[in-house]
Backbone bond lengths (Angstrom), bond angles and torsions (degrees), N, CA, C in turn:
res aa  C-N    CA-C-N  psi(-1)  N-CA   C-N-CA  omega(-1)  CA-C   N-CA-C  phi
1 X - - - 1.470 - - 1.530 108.15 -
2 X 1.334 116.62 122.47 1.458 121.10 179.18 1.513 108.89 -133.42
3 X 1.335 116.55 118.52 1.452 119.78 178.03 1.521 112.71 60.50
4 X 1.360 116.79 28.42 1.452 120.02 177.36 1.513 114.29 85.78
5 X 1.372 117.41 5.35 1.462 119.74 -178.61 1.529 109.46 -122.54
6 X 1.334 116.03 138.32 1.451 120.81 175.91 1.515 108.39 -91.96
7 X 1.338 116.29 130.21 1.459 120.43 -176.63 1.517 109.87 -101.29
8 X 1.313 115.80 143.77 1.455 120.89 -168.93 1.515 113.77 -75.79
9 X 1.308 118.86 -27.27 1.458 119.99 -173.55 1.511 111.44 -126.45
10 X 1.352 114.99 155.52 1.456 119.94 175.06 1.521 110.61 -63.86
11 X 1.332 116.01 -32.30 1.463 119.33 -179.91 1.523 110.59 -60.50
12 X 1.325 116.14 -43.23 1.464 119.43 178.97 1.516 110.79 -65.66
13 X 1.334 116.51 -41.96 1.466 119.38 177.92 1.512 111.15 -59.51
14 X 1.338 116.04 -43.05 1.462 119.94 -179.67 1.519 110.89 -62.54
15 X 1.340 115.01 -36.39 1.461 118.93 -177.49 1.521 112.29 -70.00
16 X 1.333 116.89 -21.31 1.445 119.57 -172.28 1.525 112.44 -108.94
17 X 1.315 117.79 19.59 1.453 120.03 -179.30 1.511 112.33 -79.40
18 X 1.333 118.69 -10.86 1.452 122.70 175.20 1.523 108.51 -128.78
19 X 1.279 117.14 174.92 1.464 120.12 -179.86 1.520 112.06 -63.10
20 X 1.322 116.66 -29.56 1.463 119.65 -179.67 1.522 109.22 -91.28
21 X 1.310 116.16 126.78 1.458 122.29 -179.56 1.522 108.35 -88.29
22 X 1.329 116.50 103.84 1.467 120.14 -174.16 1.525 111.96 -72.32
23 X 1.321 116.96 -18.57 1.461 120.20 177.91 1.526 110.71 -78.49
24 X 1.316 116.57 -43.38 1.461 121.11 -177.39 1.521 112.63 -89.38
25 X 1.337 116.72 -18.90 1.461 119.69 179.26 1.512 113.39 75.31
26 X 1.323 116.83 44.03 1.464 120.76 178.51 1.509 110.39 -168.60
27 X 1.321 116.49 169.86 1.457 121.02 178.70 1.523 109.63 -67.06
28 X 1.314 116.69 138.01 1.450 122.83 -174.99 1.536 110.33 -82.64
29 X 1.330 116.27 114.31 1.469 120.85 -175.95 1.524 111.84 -63.81
30 X 1.344 117.18 -38.40 1.463 120.21 -179.12 1.521 111.44 -63.76
31 X 1.334 116.26 -46.61 1.459 119.76 -178.27 1.520 111.61 -69.60
32 X 1.309 116.25 -37.48 1.466 118.91 177.05 1.530 110.29 -61.24
33 X 1.332 115.55 -39.61 1.462 119.27 177.60 1.527 110.92 -68.38
34 X 1.334 116.13 -39.85 1.462 120.55 -179.38 1.523 111.51 -61.15
35 X 1.335 116.23 -42.04 1.460 120.58 -178.45 1.529 113.01 -95.43
36 X 1.334 115.61 7.52 1.464 121.39 177.59 1.525 111.71 57.21
37 X 1.336 115.60 46.12 1.458 121.95 177.28 1.527 108.59 -106.34
38 X 1.326 118.50 113.51 1.468 120.27 178.44 1.526 110.45 -62.75
39 X 1.312 118.37 123.80 1.465 121.37 -177.29 1.523 111.93 -63.07
40 X 1.325 116.55 -25.80 1.468 119.52 -179.64 1.524 112.12 -67.01
41 X 1.353 116.70 -20.07 1.463 119.94 -179.87 1.525 112.91 -84.69
42 X 1.318 117.07 -12.44 1.461 120.38 -175.98 1.524 110.53 -80.78
43 X 1.319 117.28 145.91 1.471 120.44 -175.62 1.523 112.61 -73.99
44 X 1.306 114.55 160.35 1.460 120.88 173.27 1.524 108.54 -70.47
45 X 1.314 116.61 135.36 1.465 121.75 178.31 1.527 108.42 -93.59
46 X 1.325 115.96 125.73 1.458 121.05 -178.59 1.522 110.52 -119.92
47 X 1.330 115.24 167.08 1.457 120.53 175.06 1.523 110.15 -62.11
48 X 1.318 115.75 156.39 1.472 119.72 178.08 1.523 111.52 -62.24
49 X 1.329 117.03 -30.14 1.467 120.37 -179.05 1.522 111.92 -102.87
50 X 1.340 115.88 33.11 1.467 120.88 177.34 1.530 110.12 -93.70
51 X 1.314 115.65 178.26 1.462 121.36 176.96 1.530 108.96 -94.62
52 X 1.346 116.04 134.39 1.466 121.51 -175.91 1.518 112.20 -123.59
53 X 1.326 117.54 28.32 1.452 120.18 178.16 1.513 112.18 94.62
54 X 1.326 115.57 -153.41 1.463 122.06 -176.39 1.515 110.26 -135.18
55 X 1.322 115.30 159.08 1.466 121.73 171.59 1.519 109.15 -127.38
56 X 1.316 115.61 144.93 1.468 120.32 176.85 1.523 110.87 -116.05
57 X 1.331 116.54 17.67 1.456 120.64 -175.13 1.530 112.06 -61.76
58 X 1.336 117.55 -24.11 1.458 120.97 -179.79 1.524 112.70 -99.68
59 X 1.338 116.00 12.27 1.462 119.45 174.47 1.510 114.93 98.09
60 X 1.312 118.31 -8.54 1.458 121.88 177.23 1.521 108.14 -143.08
61 X 1.313 116.75 160.67 1.463 121.33 -179.62 1.522 109.71 -73.22
62 X 1.320 116.32 115.20 1.466 122.11 179.81 1.528 107.78 -118.97
63 X 1.332 117.08 124.02 1.474 118.90 -179.62 1.525 111.72 -69.66
64 X 1.323 115.84 142.57 1.470 122.03 174.53 1.518 106.11 -99.02
65 X 1.334 116.53 108.08 1.457 121.41 -169.95 1.521 113.47 -113.33
66 X 1.326 117.01 10.12 1.455 119.48 177.90 1.513 110.81 -165.13
67 X 1.327 116.95 140.14 1.461 122.41 -179.91 1.530 108.63 -141.20
68 X 1.334 116.15 133.90 1.465 120.73 175.58 1.517 108.84 -159.17
69 X 1.320 116.58 151.53 1.450 121.03 173.39 1.519 110.95 -67.43
70 X 1.322 117.07 164.49 1.458 121.28 -175.40 1.523 112.71 -52.42
71 X 1.336 116.38 -55.69 1.455 119.23 -174.27 1.521 112.28 -74.17
72 X 1.317 117.23 -30.97 1.460 119.45 174.26 1.527 110.37 -65.73
73 X 1.340 116.14 -40.34 1.464 119.97 177.93 1.525 110.95 -64.46
74 X 1.337 117.02 -39.57 1.467 120.46 178.08 1.519 110.77 -65.29
75 X 1.327 117.28 -36.54 1.464 121.04 177.01 1.513 110.41 -62.67
76 X 1.321 116.10 -41.69 1.465 120.39 176.52 1.523 110.07 -66.52
77 X 1.334 116.77 -45.13 1.457 120.56 -179.91 1.515 113.21 -61.49
78 X 1.328 116.82 -28.35 1.463 121.11 175.79 1.528 111.87 -84.99
79 X 1.321 116.65 2.74 1.467 122.54 179.47 1.526 111.54 56.50
80 X 1.338 116.04 39.09 1.477 120.31 177.39 1.523 108.61 -85.58
81 X 1.312 115.49 69.90 1.454 121.38 -174.56 1.520 113.60 -94.19
82 X 1.328 117.95 -9.27 1.452 120.54 -177.29 1.528 110.80 -104.76
83 X 1.337 117.97 141.93 1.463 120.49 177.41 1.534 111.01 -55.73
84 X 1.333 114.51 137.11 1.457 120.42 -179.60 1.511 113.68 94.94
85 X 1.342 117.88 -13.36 1.463 119.79 177.99 1.526 109.34 -74.30
86 X 1.325 115.79 142.34 1.463 122.02 -172.65 1.511 109.99 -131.88
87 X 1.323 116.53 133.29 1.469 121.46 175.35 1.519 109.18 -128.62
88 X 1.328 115.97 154.13 1.462 121.62 177.69 1.515 108.80 -138.52
89 X 1.329 115.78 127.45 1.458 122.74 -177.71 1.523 109.66 -106.32
90 X 1.341 116.82 128.90 1.457 122.36 -175.72 1.521 111.06 -114.25
91 X 1.324 114.42 110.11 1.453 121.81 171.59 1.515 106.98 -127.13
92 X 1.324 116.74 -133.70 1.465 120.12 173.03 1.520 110.15 -58.65
93 X 1.335 115.77 -43.21 1.451 122.20 171.69 1.511 109.28 -112.57
94 X 1.319 116.62 -165.35 1.463 121.40 179.02 1.513 108.45 -136.47
95 X 1.327 116.39 139.70 1.455 121.66 -179.24 1.520 108.90 -134.56
96 X 1.329 115.50 120.90 1.454 121.41 -179.04 1.523 109.45 -112.88
97 X 1.329 116.49 137.79 1.457 122.67 176.09 1.518 109.50 -130.24
98 X 1.326 115.95 136.50 1.460 122.17 172.73 1.518 109.21 -115.51
99 X 1.313 116.51 125.09 1.458 122.79 177.10 1.532 108.58 -68.92
100 X 1.343 117.18 123.84 1.466 120.54 176.72 1.525 111.53 -112.76
101 X 1.315 116.90 14.70 1.457 121.17 175.36 1.509 112.85 66.39
102 X 1.329 116.13 -140.06 1.458 121.11 -178.68 1.528 112.00 -84.15
103 X 1.340 116.46 0.95 1.467 121.46 179.48 1.518 110.68 -94.37
104 X 1.318 116.86 122.24 1.456 121.11 175.90 1.525 107.78 -86.64
105 X 1.328 116.44 100.20 1.461 121.49 -173.26 1.527 110.11 -85.56
106 X 1.331 118.43 117.96 1.465 120.09 176.31 1.517 109.82 -75.12
107 X 1.317 117.54 132.87 1.465 120.76 -177.77 1.512 111.11 -85.18
108 X 1.314 115.38 131.76 1.459 122.23 171.15 1.525 110.31 -100.43
109 X 1.331 116.93 3.83 1.455 121.85 -173.87 1.522 112.58 -125.48
110 X 1.311 115.52 30.49 1.463 123.13 171.32 1.527 112.92 63.51
111 X 1.312 115.30 38.02 1.460 121.73 172.18 1.526 108.65 -104.05
112 X 1.322 116.17 173.55 1.459 121.70 179.90 1.522 109.50 -100.10
113 X 1.333 116.12 126.49 1.454 121.07 170.44 1.521 106.90 -88.69
114 X 1.323 116.62 122.35 1.457 119.69 -170.02 1.524 110.51 -144.05
115 X 1.318 116.02 -178.20 1.460 122.18 173.68 1.525 108.62 -97.30
116 X 1.323 116.42 128.57 1.459 120.54 175.71 1.529 109.80 -76.94
117 X 1.326 115.69 -48.11 1.471 121.32 177.68 1.521 107.75 -171.11
118 X 1.312 115.17 165.40 1.460 121.67 174.52 1.511 107.55 -133.92
119 X 1.329 116.01 114.96 1.459 122.02 -177.37 1.521 109.60 -121.19
120 X 1.312 115.34 127.86 1.468 121.35 176.10 1.522 111.92 52.12
121 X 1.329 116.08 40.44 1.457 121.34 175.85 1.519 115.08 84.73
122 X 1.324 118.50 -3.91 1.463 121.94 -178.32 1.528 110.22 -103.94
123 X 1.343 116.33 121.52 1.460 121.57 179.36 1.519 110.13 -85.32
124 X 1.339 115.93 135.14 1.462 122.59 171.28 1.518 107.55 -117.57
125 X 1.319 116.76 127.32 1.462 122.05 -176.20 1.528 110.97 -95.31
126 X 1.343 114.31 169.25 1.463 120.14 179.97 1.512 110.29 -153.53
127 X 1.313 115.41 161.10 1.454 123.46 165.38 1.519 106.95 -104.12
128 X 1.334 116.69 136.05 1.468 120.42 -177.52 1.524 110.39 -128.79
129 X 1.318 115.52 139.56 1.454 121.53 174.59 1.512 109.98 -134.91
130 X 1.328 116.87 144.71 1.464 120.32 -177.39 1.522 110.89 -126.07
131 X 1.325 114.16 140.61 1.466 123.77 174.86 1.520 106.76 -110.67
132 X 1.316 117.15 127.89 1.463 119.83 -176.62 1.528 112.54 -69.09
133 X 1.336 116.86 -39.62 1.469 120.97 -172.77 1.517 110.44 -122.52
134 X 1.322 116.84 111.97 1.466 122.83 173.11 1.532 107.26 -124.88
135 X 1.333 117.36 -90.02 1.460 119.63 176.98 1.519 112.68 -60.88
136 X 1.333 117.24 -23.26 1.465 120.61 179.66 1.522 112.31 -63.79
137 X 1.340 118.00 -24.24 1.468 118.89 178.17 1.525 110.42 -70.42
138 X 1.328 116.60 -30.52 1.470 120.28 174.68 1.520 110.02 -71.98
139 X 1.332 116.74 -37.89 1.463 119.82 174.89 1.529 110.85 -60.56
140 X 1.325 117.05 -35.10 1.470 121.36 177.85 1.529 110.50 -65.63
141 X 1.327 117.29 -39.96 1.469 119.58 175.85 1.522 110.74 -59.99
142 X 1.325 115.56 -37.13 1.473 120.73 -176.95 1.522 112.02 -80.09
143 X 1.330 117.35 -50.11 1.461 121.01 -171.28 1.521 113.54 -93.39
144 X 1.334 116.26 -29.31 1.457 120.51 -178.82 1.513 112.18 -90.54
145 X 1.327 116.40 -64.40 1.473 120.71 179.95 1.527 112.49 -77.85
146 X 1.336 116.38 -24.92 1.476 122.25 179.93 1.518 111.68 58.61
147 X 1.347 116.16 41.36 1.466 119.33 177.33 1.525 111.74 -99.21
148 X 1.338 116.98 -5.92 1.458 121.71 171.90 1.517 108.14 -135.27
149 X 1.319 115.75 158.83 1.461 119.94 176.07 1.518 111.98 -104.22
150 X 1.342 117.47 -19.64 1.453 120.87 174.61 1.523 109.27 -154.05
151 X 1.326 115.99 158.50 1.463 122.35 -172.57 1.524 114.11 -58.66
152 X 1.343 120.24 -41.20 1.468 119.14 -178.28 1.530 114.15 -58.51
153 X 1.325 118.14 -20.84 1.463 119.90 179.79 1.529 112.37 -64.37
154 X 1.318 117.06 -22.13 1.463 118.84 -177.90 1.526 111.87 -64.38
155 X 1.326 117.26 -27.51 1.472 120.41 -179.08 1.528 110.91 -60.42
156 X 1.329 116.90 -55.41 1.459 120.81 -177.96 1.517 111.46 -65.44
157 X 1.326 116.99 -39.20 1.463 120.27 179.01 1.523 110.79 -62.86
158 X 1.331 116.62 -46.98 1.459 120.16 -178.82 1.521 111.68 -61.89
159 X 1.311 116.53 -39.52 1.463 120.66 179.07 1.521 111.89 -66.84
160 X 1.339 116.81 -26.51 1.465 121.24 -178.57 1.521 112.94 -90.69
161 X 1.325 118.45 -2.28 1.464 121.90 -176.35 1.530 110.76 -64.73
162 X 1.328 115.56 148.94 1.463 122.48 178.79 1.531 109.18 -65.88
163 X 1.332 118.82 116.96 1.468 120.44 -176.98 1.526 113.57 -67.61
164 X 1.325 117.46 -16.51 1.472 119.83 -179.82 1.529 111.96 -81.78
165 X 1.308 116.98 -13.43 1.463 120.49 178.20 1.536 109.91 -95.84
166 X 1.304 115.55 137.09 1.460 120.87 -179.85 1.527 109.42 -120.94
167 X 1.325 115.17 67.33 1.465 120.50 177.46 1.533 108.58 -73.37
168 X 1.323 116.62 133.87 1.467 122.31 178.57 1.526 108.58 -122.36
169 X 1.320 115.66 127.37 1.467 121.81 172.96 1.519 108.11 -107.06
170 X 1.320 117.11 123.29 1.465 121.91 170.36 1.531 105.78 -99.76
171 X 1.342 117.77 101.01 1.468 120.66 -170.89 1.525 113.54 -82.41
172 X 1.327 114.81 59.46 1.474 119.62 -178.73 1.523 109.80 -87.11
173 X 1.327 116.65 52.84 1.466 120.58 -176.24 1.528 111.65 -62.55
174 X 1.323 116.14 -31.41 1.470 121.40 178.08 1.524 109.82 -124.99
175 X 1.318 116.82 32.29 1.452 121.45 -175.09 1.513 110.81 89.83
176 X 1.315 116.72 -176.57 1.460 122.56 179.54 1.523 110.31 -112.03
177 X 1.330 115.88 136.72 1.451 121.46 177.00 1.517 111.13 -85.82
178 X 1.325 116.06 -145.58 1.467 120.90 -178.67 1.533 110.42 -64.08
179 X 1.333 117.43 146.52 1.461 127.13 -3.29 1.531 113.56 -93.40
180 X 1.344 117.09 15.97 1.477 120.57 -175.04 1.528 112.46 -89.32
181 X 1.335 116.65 -42.45 1.456 123.10 -178.84 1.537 111.71 50.14
182 X 1.329 114.15 60.94 1.464 120.35 177.36 1.526 108.19 -122.14
183 X 1.346 117.19 101.72 1.464 120.09 -176.92 1.524 113.63 -79.27
184 X 1.324 117.27 -11.32 1.458 120.46 -173.64 1.517 114.04 -88.53
185 X 1.335 118.18 -31.28 1.466 119.35 -176.11 1.527 110.74 -70.70
186 X 1.309 116.08 158.16 1.455 122.35 -179.39 1.530 109.71 -129.31
187 X 1.321 115.54 165.22 1.451 121.88 -173.10 1.517 114.01 -57.03
188 X 1.326 115.35 153.33 1.459 121.37 -179.75 1.523 109.13 -149.21
189 X 1.326 115.36 154.64 1.461 122.49 177.78 1.522 107.98 -124.03
190 X 1.328 116.59 133.31 1.457 121.95 -178.79 1.528 109.70 -124.67
191 X 1.334 115.19 151.84 1.457 120.77 173.17 1.510 115.31 84.38
192 X 1.329 117.72 19.70 1.466 119.99 -179.33 1.525 111.36 -71.43
193 X 1.325 115.58 145.78 1.466 122.64 169.98 1.524 107.85 -133.65
194 X 1.328 116.33 176.29 1.468 119.19 179.24 1.523 112.10 -64.89
195 X 1.315 116.50 -19.85 1.463 120.62 -179.12 1.524 113.00 -92.09
196 X 1.336 117.85 -2.21 1.465 119.94 179.06 1.523 109.98 -70.89
197 X 1.311 115.82 131.74 1.462 120.16 -177.77 1.513 111.68 -144.07
198 X 1.321 118.07 -161.73 1.465 121.74 -177.14 1.525 113.88 -54.92
199 X 1.341 117.51 -38.39 1.462 119.59 -178.39 1.525 111.23 -64.35
200 X 1.321 116.45 -43.15 1.464 120.39 -179.19 1.534 111.01 -68.80
201 X 1.321 117.02 -35.97 1.462 119.81 176.98 1.533 110.35 -67.59
202 X 1.310 117.53 -40.10 1.466 120.54 179.45 1.521 110.41 -63.71
203 X 1.339 116.25 -44.73 1.468 118.79 179.23 1.532 110.81 -63.31
204 X 1.332 116.98 -45.21 1.464 120.29 -179.27 1.524 111.30 -62.73
205 X 1.327 117.22 -35.97 1.469 120.54 179.38 1.521 110.49 -64.37
206 X 1.328 117.11 -47.14 1.462 120.13 -179.99 1.527 111.09 -67.03
207 X 1.326 116.31 -38.81 1.464 119.32 -179.65 1.526 111.76 -67.42
208 X 1.321 117.63 -29.34 1.471 119.80 -179.35 1.522 111.08 -60.67
209 X 1.311 117.02 -31.04 1.460 120.47 179.26 1.526 110.06 -70.46
210 X 1.333 116.80 -39.75 1.453 120.20 176.74 1.519 112.25 -65.00
211 X 1.321 116.71 -43.41 1.466 120.27 178.32 1.527 111.10 -59.96
212 X 1.332 116.30 -45.91 1.463 119.85 -178.25 1.527 111.24 -66.06
213 X 1.335 116.65 -35.54 1.462 119.88 177.85 1.519 110.18 -65.32
214 X 1.338 116.81 -38.56 1.467 118.31 177.36 1.530 110.44 -63.90
215 X 1.323 117.87 -37.87 1.463 120.22 175.37 1.529 110.35 -52.29
216 X 1.339 115.75 -46.52 1.463 120.45 -178.82 1.522 111.24 -68.97
217 X 1.332 116.68 -45.95 1.460 120.59 -176.86 1.525 111.29 -62.58
218 X 1.332 116.92 -41.99 1.467 119.87 178.34 1.527 111.06 -63.43
219 X 1.344 116.40 -41.40 1.461 120.14 179.59 1.525 110.86 -64.40
220 X 1.328 117.02 -42.73 1.462 120.75 179.84 1.519 111.39 -63.89
221 X 1.327 116.80 -44.53 1.462 119.62 -177.76 1.523 111.01 -68.18
222 X 1.340 117.15 -32.82 1.467 119.86 176.13 1.524 110.47 -66.01
223 X 1.325 117.24 -43.62 1.458 120.88 177.77 1.522 111.09 -63.55
224 X 1.324 115.31 -41.92 1.463 121.10 -178.59 1.528 110.01 -63.69
225 X 1.348 116.56 -43.23 1.464 120.49 179.14 1.523 110.99 -65.66
226 X 1.342 117.06 -38.40 1.464 120.88 -179.06 1.522 112.07 -66.05
227 X 1.334 116.32 -22.75 1.464 120.04 179.01 1.521 112.12 -77.48
228 X 1.343 116.47 -7.67 1.456 120.57 -179.37 1.512 113.97 88.50
229 X 1.328 117.07 5.16 1.458 120.46 -179.07 1.523 110.90 -78.50
230 X 1.328 115.89 161.32 1.446 120.79 175.94 1.529 109.49 -66.71
231 X 1.330 115.83 160.29 1.466 120.63 -179.27 1.522 109.77 -56.20
232 X 1.348 117.65 134.92 1.470 120.40 -179.14 1.520 111.21 -70.85
233 X 1.308 115.58 166.26 1.457 120.14 175.95 1.528 109.55 -61.45
234 X 1.322 116.06 142.12 1.451 120.41 -175.63 1.511 114.87 -80.65
235 X 1.321 118.12 -14.60 1.459 121.82 -174.42 1.523 110.48 -83.34
236 X 1.327 116.38 136.68 1.463 122.25 173.44 1.521 108.62 -105.87
237 X 1.325 117.93 126.80 1.461 122.21 174.61 1.524 108.85 -95.39
238 X 1.318 116.22 131.64 1.468 121.11 -175.18 1.525 110.26 -119.81
239 X 1.331 115.22 154.84 1.457 121.55 177.11 1.513 108.76 -158.20
240 X 1.322 116.88 -179.11 1.458 121.64 -176.49 1.515 111.43 90.74
241 X 1.340 115.23 166.46 1.459 120.98 -172.39 1.515 115.37 -56.12
242 X 1.336 117.60 -42.39 1.450 120.17 -175.38 1.524 112.89 -71.30
243 X 1.332 117.43 -17.98 1.461 119.43 178.67 1.521 111.78 -68.57
244 X 1.343 117.56 -10.11 1.459 120.95 176.05 1.525 111.82 -72.37
245 X 1.333 117.68 -15.86 1.464 121.58 -179.99 1.526 110.33 -77.16
246 X 1.315 116.45 110.93 1.449 120.17 179.08 1.516 112.61 -63.00
247 X 1.337 117.32 -38.16 1.459 120.14 -179.75 1.527 110.30 -64.50
248 X 1.342 116.70 -46.72 1.460 120.39 -178.07 1.523 111.26 -62.57
249 X 1.333 117.57 -40.79 1.458 120.58 -178.20 1.523 111.65 -72.82
250 X 1.332 117.56 -34.25 1.462 119.45 176.70 1.527 110.87 -67.29
251 X 1.342 116.83 -41.82 1.460 118.45 176.93 1.522 110.38 -65.42
252 X 1.319 117.19 -37.16 1.460 120.87 177.56 1.526 110.32 -57.82
253 X 1.326 116.82 -46.69 1.455 121.01 177.57 1.524 110.92 -62.29
254 X 1.334 116.06 -42.27 1.463 120.46 -179.52 1.521 111.95 -61.10
255 X 1.332 116.87 -47.53 1.467 120.01 -173.66 1.531 111.09 -77.01
256 X 1.334 117.33 -25.39 1.461 120.39 174.69 1.523 111.52 -79.50
257 X 1.331 115.80 -26.99 1.450 119.61 -172.72 1.513 111.48 67.98
258 X 1.333 116.31 34.10 1.459 121.75 -175.27 1.528 109.38 -149.95
259 X 1.332 117.27 155.69 1.462 119.73 177.35 1.521 111.75 -65.69
260 X 1.325 116.04 147.50 1.456 123.51 175.41 1.525 107.29 -123.03
261 X 1.315 116.50 121.74 1.466 121.89 -177.40 1.526 110.32 -105.19
262 X 1.330 114.84 124.16 1.463 121.22 175.72 1.525 108.43 -107.16
263 X 1.336 118.12 121.26 1.465 120.17 -177.53 1.526 112.13 -79.17
264 X 1.301 115.08 168.52 1.458 119.65 177.56 1.527 110.81 -69.34
265 X 1.317 116.60 -31.17 1.467 121.52 177.52 1.524 108.11 -101.79
266 X 1.345 116.77 113.40 1.459 120.63 -179.03 1.522 112.58 -87.98
267 X 1.329 117.30 -20.32 1.472 120.85 179.62 1.524 109.15 -88.38
268 X 1.321 115.28 66.84 1.460 119.58 -173.00 1.528 113.23 -74.92
269 X 1.331 117.59 -20.25 1.466 119.37 175.70 1.524 110.11 -62.36
270 X 1.325 116.23 -48.70 1.464 120.65 178.04 1.529 110.79 -64.58
271 X 1.324 115.89 -39.03 1.464 119.83 -180.00 1.525 110.82 -63.65
272 X 1.330 116.66 -39.60 1.461 119.93 -178.75 1.511 113.29 -62.56
273 X 1.340 117.56 -47.10 1.466 119.33 -179.85 1.522 110.78 -71.89
274 X 1.341 117.29 -28.84 1.466 119.66 175.33 1.526 110.25 -63.52
275 X 1.338 115.39 -40.15 1.467 117.61 177.73 1.526 111.03 -66.82
276 X 1.332 117.66 -41.79 1.469 119.99 178.87 1.522 110.86 -54.96
277 X 1.334 114.79 -48.40 1.465 119.26 -178.77 1.523 111.00 -67.35
278 X 1.327 115.97 -43.27 1.458 119.98 -178.42 1.517 112.45 -65.22
279 X 1.327 115.77 -38.60 1.464 119.63 178.60 1.523 110.33 -66.59
280 X 1.340 116.69 -42.07 1.458 120.59 178.18 1.526 110.90 -63.12
281 X 1.329 115.86 -36.45 1.471 120.14 -178.94 1.523 112.62 -78.24
282 X 1.331 116.83 -9.30 1.457 120.25 178.87 1.511 114.45 83.37
283 X 1.335 117.35 15.41 1.463 119.58 -178.27 1.529 112.55 -110.85
284 X 1.338 117.02 0.27 1.454 120.88 175.92 1.522 108.82 -129.18
285 X 1.326 117.88 155.06 1.467 121.15 -174.89 1.515 112.74 -70.77
286 X 1.334 115.81 174.95 1.458 120.62 175.69 1.529 109.45 -72.13
287 X 1.342 116.48 -177.21 1.460 120.39 -175.42 1.529 111.95 -58.73
288 X 1.323 116.66 -43.35 1.460 119.72 -179.71 1.523 111.12 -63.68
289 X 1.322 116.34 -41.52 1.462 119.68 178.50 1.510 112.02 -67.92
290 X 1.328 116.57 -38.45 1.462 120.18 178.04 1.524 110.47 -65.48
291 X 1.334 116.94 -39.11 1.463 120.59 178.89 1.523 111.26 -59.69
292 X 1.302 117.01 -32.84 1.466 120.44 179.86 1.526 112.16 -69.76
293 X 1.342 116.95 -19.60 1.469 119.68 179.91 1.522 111.84 -86.26
294 X 1.352 117.04 -11.13 1.465 120.19 178.38 1.526 108.13 -60.17
295 X 1.340 116.77 128.64 1.468 120.93 -174.23 1.523 110.87 -122.01
296 X 1.311 115.84 134.95 1.457 122.55 -178.53 1.520 111.05 -85.92
297 X 1.324 116.39 129.52 1.463 121.66 170.89 1.532 109.92 -86.23
298 X 1.348 115.46 -50.64 1.464 119.33 -179.45 1.522 109.84 -157.49
299 X 1.323 115.20 139.59 1.461 120.91 171.91 1.530 108.40 -104.92
300 X 1.336 115.95 127.77 1.460 122.30 176.09 1.531 107.73 -98.40
301 X 1.322 116.67 121.84 1.456 122.11 -179.54 1.524 109.69 -102.71
302 X 1.336 117.35 142.08 1.469 119.37 179.99 1.526 111.64 -65.06
303 X 1.341 114.75 134.25 1.456 119.90 178.22 1.515 112.67 -121.12
304 X 1.320 116.93 3.71 1.466 122.25 -177.97 1.530 109.19 -92.00
305 X 1.326 117.18 136.37 1.454 119.50 178.46 1.518 110.42 -73.08
306 X 1.332 115.36 159.88 1.461 120.83 -173.67 1.520 112.78 -60.88
307 X 1.321 117.42 -41.28 1.471 120.09 -178.00 1.519 111.22 -63.60
308 X 1.338 116.09 -43.23 1.463 119.87 178.95 1.516 110.24 -65.87
309 X 1.331 116.27 -43.17 1.478 120.29 179.58 1.526 110.87 -59.47
310 X 1.316 116.20 -46.84 1.460 119.79 -179.23 1.523 111.66 -63.75
311 X 1.332 116.44 -40.65 1.469 120.11 -179.10 1.525 110.82 -67.65
312 X 1.334 116.40 -41.22 1.468 119.39 -179.22 1.528 110.60 -66.04
313 X 1.327 116.87 -41.99 1.455 119.02 -178.53 1.525 111.14 -71.10
314 X 1.322 117.51 -35.82 1.466 120.14 176.29 1.527 110.79 -62.52
315 X 1.336 116.87 -38.61 1.468 120.57 177.40 1.520 110.57 -64.58
316 X 1.325 116.87 -39.31 1.467 120.94 176.33 1.525 110.92 -61.56
317 X 1.318 117.02 -46.34 1.461 120.42 -179.30 1.529 111.65 -61.90
318 X 1.330 116.94 -38.78 1.464 119.25 176.54 1.522 111.03 -64.66
319 X 1.336 116.12 -39.16 1.468 120.06 179.89 1.540 110.37 -65.52
320 X 1.322 117.17 -40.14 1.467 120.34 178.76 1.528 110.24 -63.79
321 X 1.319 116.51 -46.21 1.456 119.52 -178.37 1.531 110.93 -64.38
322 X 1.325 117.66 -36.93 1.468 120.50 176.65 1.525 110.91 -66.05
323 X 1.327 116.53 -36.97 1.469 121.05 178.12 1.526 110.55 -65.13
324 X 1.322 115.88 -43.80 1.469 120.27 178.99 1.524 110.40 -65.35
325 X 1.331 116.42 -41.93 1.471 120.53 -178.58 1.522 112.25 -63.72
326 X 1.345 116.51 -28.33 1.456 120.43 -177.54 1.524 112.65 -81.72
327 X 1.343 116.00 -9.59 1.484 119.26 -176.33 1.526 110.75 -70.00
């Protein structure tokens, strides 16, 4: 029920969850009335590669020729311009977006149906999922447990971990994000033995990010398949500080059972808005030309067999459900 009207489809409901109606491409009159927001006070919505005035913060008039949200900018910076392309950004948390093209895909798996970008009047939609704790779990090893002094140490520790131990960390320090959306549960550790030590904790911390990313990827692909679209591209493009961890990215590829591509430029959010501005200014190529400049640093290929992958992910799912049940 929105503004006193029942909407026939989940897609319409998803479009009306904010003041801006992403399906109709304008401010929602019903919601504005519901929240007593005069529509005349709301700003004009422009394309991401439009002109937005000037700034003098650096001492001279500099035109603002591109605007995008963090994850939308990273999607552009990763050149995810084709439907089915998927990127995941790793900072303190993790944010994954799948390009769904001109189709606004309603999520049946508790993801966000959103706008990826709007260029030259054409809207491109996306599915988005967020993980609350990604790089923050490494910060916890450093600042909370104090078993490392800096993040790069986790690589060597994880590689040295006892392969017979299967310690699992569910890093629900502030609850769980997509696709669980449980703010009440808190972090838990499973599979401890007397021999569990810093190496096993480091490996479990890095692996928790891969497990959570698979949660998002599986949910996105299920939504995408339910929309009747062809199977999405299998490759995941990654960026952000934590993507520099070779161990974390290799496990990510293993647990996804899909290639993971790390670009030469990890700060893709900045790159995306730079392209928007450059394209508007006429000094950078169009989307297709920009996509050709995307450069691969390393591709991580899955090396885990299917039985092991399925068993490891099933153990993760049991650990998550036990964590939720204990809340």
